[in-house]
N, C-alpha and C positions, 0 to 999 in steps of 0.2 A: 541661522541668522546670516551666514556667509552667502547663502543662496538668495535670501530676501534683500540683502543690503543694496543691490542695484535698484530695487523697487522702492526704497524708502522715500526718495523725493516725491514720487507719485502718491504714496500713501500719506505723506505729510500734507500734500496739496488736497487730497481727498478729505482729510480731517478738517482742514480749514474751511472747505466748502460745506461739508455736512454740518459742522458746528455753526457756521455763519448762517446757513439756511434755517436751522432749528432756532437760533437766536432771533432772527428776523421775524419768524412766524409768531412767536410769543410776544416779542417786544412791540411789534407794530399794532397788534390787537390792543395791548394795554395803553400804548401811547395814543392811539385813536380814541380810546375811551376817555382818557384824560383831556384830549382836545375837544371833547363834546360831541363826537360823532355818535349818531344813533347806532343801536345794535344792528339794524338792517344795513346801514352803510358800512359798518365793520365787516359784516358778512359779504358785502359786495366787494370790498377790498380783497378779502380772502379769495373770492371767486376769480378776481382778476389774475391772481398768481396762477391759479390752476388752469385758466384759459391759456395763458402764456406757456405753461408747462406742456399742455397738450399740443400746442403748435410746435414747440421745440422738439417733442418726441417724433413728430412727423418729418420735420425738415432738417434735423441735425445731421443725418447721414449724408444728405446732399451737400451740406456745407462742408463737412469733413472731406468729401470726395473732391470738392471744388478747390479748397484752399489749404487743406492739410490740418493736422492736429494742433500744432503750436500756434498757427495764425488764428484758428478758430478759438482756441482757449484765450489767447491774448485779447482778441476783439471782445469776446463775451465777458471776460473778467473786467475789462475797462468799462464796458457799458454798465455792468452790474454795480461796479464801484460808483460810477457817476450817478446812477439811479438812487443809491443809498443817500448820497449827499443832497440830491435834488429834493428828496422828500422832506427834509428839514427846512429847506429854503422856501418851500411853498406848501403850506399845510391846508389842503383842500381834499375832501373825500374823492372827488372825481379824478383829480390829478393823481392821488395816491393809487386809485384803481388802475390808471394807465401805467404808473411806474411799477406797480406790482405785476401787471401783465408782462411788461418788458423783463422784469426780474425773473419771472417764471420761465420765460423763453430762454433767458441767459443760463439759469441754473440747470435746466434740462440739457442744454448744450454742453455746459461745463462738466456735468456728471458723465455724460456720454463720452466726451473727449477723454477724460481721465480713465474711465473703465475700458474704453476701446484701446487706449495706450497700454494699460495693464495687461489686457488680453494678448496684445502683440508681444509683450515682454515676458510673461509668465511661462514657466515650463511645467511639464508633468511632475518633475521632482519637487517643485516648490509651490504647486497650485494650492494644496490643502493648507499649507502654512500661511500663504499669502491671503487666502480667503479668511482664515481665522484672525489674522492681524487686522484685516479690513473691517471685520465685524466688531472687533474691539475698538478700533478707531471710530467707527460709527457710534457705538454706544457711549464711549468715553467723551467724544467731542460734543455730542448733542447734550449729554447730561451736564458737563462742565459749563457749556455755553449758557445754559439757563441761569446760572448763578451770577453771570455778569450783570443781570438786570437789577437784583437787589444791591449788588456791590457798587455799581456805577449810578443807579437811579434812573428813573424814566423821564426826568425833566431834561431840558436843554438839548444840545446837539451831540453830547459825548458818545452815546451808543451808536448813533448814525455814523459818526466819524470812525469809531472802532470797527464797525462792520465794513466801511469803505476801505480802511487801512488793511484789514484782513484780506479782503478780496484782491487788493493791489499786491499785497505780499504773497498771495498764493501763486503769483507768477514766478517768484524766485525759485522755489524748489523744483517746479516742473521744468524750468529753464535748464536745470542741471541734471534732469532725468536721463537724457540720452543725447548724443551728438546729432542723431538723425531722427526725424519724425517717422513713426511707423507708416506702413502702407495704408492706403485708403480702405476702409471697411466695405463689405458688400452692401449693396442697396437693400434697405429693409422694406419689405412689401406689406402693405396694409390691405386686408381683404375682410371687411366686416362680415359679409354674408358667409364666407368660408369659415370664419372663426365661430360664428353662431351655430353653423352646422356641425362643427367639431364638438362643441359642448355648450348648449344654452345655459346650463347650470353654472359653469365656470364664468361665462360672460356676465350673467346677472350677478354672480357673487362678487366679481371685481368691481362692478358698479356699486354694489352695496357697501363694499369696503371704502370706496371713495365717498359715498354718501355719509358714512358714519365716522370712520377713523380720521379722515381728512377734516371733517367738521369739528371733531374733538381738538385737532391740532390748531385750527383757526379760532374756535370759539371757547375752547377749554379755559383760557385765561379770563374770558368774560364771565363764564360760569363761576370760576373760583373767586373773582373779584366781587361778583354779585352776592355770594354767600358770606362775604366778609373776611376772606383770607388776606393776610398781609402779602407784600410783594415777595418776600422770601418764601412764604408758604405756597404762593402761586408757582414759583419756580420749582419747588419740591413736588407739588402736585403734578405738574407737567412731566417732570423727570421720572417720577414713580410710574406713571402710565407707560412711559417708554421702556423703563427697566422691566416692568411686569411683562411686556411683550416678549422678553427673552426667555422667561422661565419655562413656558409650555411649548415653545417652538419645536424642539426636538422630540419630547415625549409624544406630542400629538402627531408629529411627522412619522415617527416610528410605527405608531399604531395605524396611521393611514396607509403605510406601505403593506401592512399585514391584513387589514380589513377592507371592507367597502369604504372607499374614501368619503363617500357621501355621509356615512354614519358619523365620521369624525368631524366633517364640516357641520353637520347638524348639532353635534355635541358642543363644538366650539361656539356656534351661534347661540345656542341655548345658554351657555355660561355667560356670554357677553350680554344677552338679554336680561338675565337675572341680575348681573352687576349694574346694568343701566337702571333697572327698576329700583334697586337698592339705593343708588345715588339719587334718584329722583324723589323717592318717597320716605327713605329711612335715614339717610346720612345727615340730612339737615345742614346746619352750618358748623357742625363739629369737625375740627381739623383732622383728627386722627381717623374718624369714621370715613371721611372722604378720601384720605390717603389709602386706607384699606380697600375701599370700593374701587378706586381708580386702578390700583394694582391688579385686582382681580379682573377688571374690565380689560386692561392691557394684556393680561396673560391669555385671555381667550380671544379677544378681538384681533390683536396684531398678527397671529398666525394665519388668519383666514385668507389673506391674499396668496400666501405660499401654498396653502391647501388647495385653493381654487386653481391656481396655475398647475399644480401637480395633477389635478383631476382632468384639466384640459389636455395635458400631455399624454395622459392615459389613452385618450381617444384620438390623438393626432397620428396621422400616418407618417411614414418616412418622408422627410423633406418638409414637414409642416411645423416643426418645433420652433424655428425662428419666427414664423408667422404668429404662433401662440405667444411667444415672448413679447413681441412688439404689440400685439393686439391686447393682451391682458393689461399692459401698462396704459394703453390708450383708453380702454374702457374704464379703468380706475380713474383716469383723468376726467372722463365725462361725469362720473359720480361726484368727483371732488369739485367740479364746477357748480353743480346744482346744490349739493349738500349745505355748504356754509350759507348760501343765500336763503334757502328755505328755512333752515334752522334759526337763522338770525331773526326772521320774521316771527317765528314761534316764540323766541326769547323776548322780543318786543311786546308781544301780546300777553304772555303768561309768566314771565320771569325766568330766572336762571335754571330752575329745575326742568323747564321745558326742553333744554338741550338733551337730557337723557331720556325724557319721555319720547321725544322725536326719534332718538337712536333706538330705543326699545321697540317702537312701532315698526321701524324699517327692518330690524332684525326679526321680529315676529312674522312679518310678511315673507321674508326670505326663508324662514323655517318652513312655512306652508308650501312655498314653491319647491324647496328641496324635497319635501315629502312627496309632492306631486310628481317630480322627476324620477324619484325612486320607484314609483308605481308604473311608469310608462317606459322605463329603459333599464335593462340589466346592467349591473355593475361589471367593470372589467376585472377579471380574476387577477390576484396578485402575481401569479406566474406569467401572465400575458402582458404585463406592463413593460413598456420600453424604458421608462424613467422612474427614478425614486424621488421621494420628497426632497426638496432643497429649500433652505431658509433664504428667502429672497428680499432684497431691498427694492424699494420703488424709486430708484434713482435713474436708471436707464435700462434699456433692453440688453445692453452689453453685460450687465451684471449676471444675467442668466447664463451667458456663455462662460463667464469667469467661474461660476459655481458648478458648471457641468463637468463631470469626470471625463477623461479622454475618450472612452468608448461611446459617449453620448454626444460628441461634438462634431460628428461627421457632416451633419446637415446644417451646421451653424456657421 
């Protein structure tokens, strides 16, 4: 702990941001439903966030290089705080779409700023401990934040104000993090064609994760409300899906390091597909059956991003791992832009169960594509891989650098 103590302000700031982001996603969907927005418009609002996030992924490094970490963080936190208050002042779906787009850009920049700062301050001696604490902060803050919704209620301005206050207060710990801002990070290069040539399967896989997992985060509350769950049960439903994602991360990762990674990707996709079909056709409106189903869905679906990223790194040449890191996050963002919008259209037509019918259909198509890729390209032997599996957050490309052991960070 003595080694981690100087990093605590940054970790506290990260917890506030991750919790606030998770709270906003669930709450805004429920509040929009209460305000009479159609499911399609709620999906559009979710898409707005992901468009902003994709833009932020592209431009944040340029901003950091231009004005530095603390100025970038201060500006983006102030804008995100103002956006939260603005949404309660003017309740309109198109205005909310615009505000969520700005929020997505801000959160992408805020996560990148914190994680770039952490990378500059972490040492080889405390890297593993810092990463473990970071993951605990991620899980704990997202889970705890969900329960602010039933505690405070979805009416009125209170939750918008709490989110705004949290974003403003996130400036306090990071202001005490260090007397000097770290040096500007290297420019992140985006080369879509190069990334596709490295691994078409990983590229499609990250898009699929965006199409499915991000849609669950945006429209999961709408599904849960549609089958009759209470506000507290909705918070539990969303939390269980996130917690489930932790259970199989490392077991699947260990096997993927030993076997053809595509077999593990196929297995995880199949497990997610079965869980989606179970939720769509068998869970019905029973609270506990839905809790069990979403736990299994999270356990298999959440590791897919990390598995696909590891598979891409298997095929990356020396000097391409930073490109893979940035590109995987960008392609995930593209899927996350399309998914909520299309799935919301399905929910409008066929009801809440259509969410997981849509999810199962996307996963089934990905299984077929994975099988096709396995027939046309040999797998990389375990002994020839330059990188091992790492459990990755989809917050910024700098998290990949934080998670990488020292011997794998030369080209980052």
